N, C-alpha and C positions, 0 to 999 in steps of 0.2 A: 308485643303481643298479648292480646286478650286470651284469658283463663276461660273458658266455656265452664260454666257449673254443669255437674252432672243429672241432678234431678230438681225441680221445681217447680211450684204449683201458681198459677196466676188466676187472679181476680179481676175480671173484666166489669164494668157497671155501665150502664145505659141509665143516668137521670134523668128521672119524670118527676110531675108533680102528679099524674095521675097511677102511672107503673112506671115502678124502676124497673131496668130488667138487669139481671146477672147471670154471668158463666165461669165457671172454673175449669182450667186444663190443667192437667200434667203435663211436663214437659221432661223427657228421658232424652238427651242427645237433640237430633234433629225430630225426634216424633212427639207430637203434641197429641193427648187424648182427652175426651171428654171427661169431665168427673161430673160434672153437675149443670144445671139450666134453672133456670125459673125465675119470677118477675114478683114484686113487692106490690103488690093492689092499694092503692092510696085512695081510690072512688069513694069508698065509702067515708070517710072524713073529710068535712067541710072546711075546719079550720088549718090555715096552711102551717100553723107552727106546728101542728098537731103531726101533720104528714112529714115536717121535716124532721120532728122525734123518731116517727118510724121508720124514716127511712134510716137515721144513724143507729137507732135499736138493732135495726133488722140486719142492718149490714157489719155492725159488730158481732152479732149472733154468726152469721157465715161465717166470719174471718175466726171466731172461737171455734168453730165445727172445722173448719177446712184448715185451718192454719195456713194460709197463702202466703207467700213469699214477696208478691207483689201484687200494686192493683193498679189496671189501666184502666182508665176513665173516657168516657167521650165528654168534648170540651162543648159546650153550648153554642148554638151557630146564631150568626147574629143575623136576625130576621127582621120586620117592619115592627111588632109588636114587639114595644120596650119591656110593657110588664110581664109579658111570657118568658122574657128572656132575662130578664131579673127574678123571676122564680123559677126557672130553669138553673140558674147559675147557685142561686139556696137550695135546689136540691143536690145538685154539684156538692157545694161545701160542706153539707151535712155525710154525704159519702165520704169524703175527704176528710173530715173530720175524725170519723169511726176509722179510718185508716190510720192516722196519725197517730190516734187513741194509743193502738195497738202497735205501732213503730213498724209502718210498713212503708216501702215507699213506694211515691207515688208518681205513676206516668201517665201526662195526657195527651190524647190525640183527636185530631178535627175530626170530625164524621166524613168530610172528603177522604182524608186520608185511610181513616180506616176501611170507608170500601171500596178504595183502588186496594187495599192491600188484600184484601178477600176475592175480589171479583176484576180487577183490574181497571174498573170503572169506578169514577169519583163519584158519577151520578147514578149509582146502580140504586134498584129500589130495595127496599126492604126484603121482599120478595125473593130478587137475586142473590141477595147477602147472604138468606136463611138457605136456600138451596143451594149455593155454594159451600157452608158450612156444613150440611149434611152429608154432602159429597167428602169433604176435606174429612172429617172428624167422625165419619161413617155411623151416623146414626140418624134412624128413619123418621119418617114425619109423625110426630106425635101433637099432642094440646099444648102447644108453644105459642106464646103471642111475640109477635116478631119485636117486643122491647128485648125478651129474653135474648133473642139471638141477637141484636145488638150488641146485646155486654157481653154476650161471648164472642164477637167478631172484634171487640174492644181488646179481651185479650188474646184473640188468636193475632190482632194486629201487633201486639206486644211482642207475643215470642218473633214473629216475622221480623220485628226493627232490631231485634236485641239478640238472635241467635243466628245472626250471619257466622256462614262456613272460615274457619282458619285458611286462610291463606298461606301455605306452604311456601309456594315461589310465586315471584314475580315476573312477567311475561312483558318484553318490550312490543314484539309483534308475534303475527301467526305463526312466522319463521321459528321464531325462538320459541312458541311453545310447543312446536312439532320438533325441534332438536331438544328442549329438554323431555318431552313423552313419549317418545318414538313406540312404546306397547299401545299407546291411544289408537294410532291411525292406524286405520284398514289397510291392507294391502290386497291390491289385486292378483 
């Protein structure tokens, strides 16, 4: 049986070469709570290597400020433009290197898996993901870039993937469930 951690902080990152989004949640038992959400604007830098350094430095700074227990990061998706995919992979690598420099465990999730875990649809739009996050984590619309909510979605996806309720009893059928849980059945 897996022992659940009482409290932990999860940093989620959506790596990008123009904007890298991030979100942090604190988890106590079954209740995730928003700590911070934001983005690293890299559009003012022309040099791709300087962008990678900024991703590394800012991610390290976020880790040092909030002391997360785990990093959840969105995996680069496969597209038609190979150069874009390579640049995204490098951005992801810079964030991963920052986490490794602080000995954080790293968990990688495909974009479709993240969207599915938040909205129930793997093809959900960024706006749908953001809207669902606002409901789940109870925060209002503020000036947030969608890349930031994508980073937050990675953190919440990781929470959902790793925080499965512990099952005390195994059931073979509905009849078995009813027999083992008589108080949960509504009587007429």
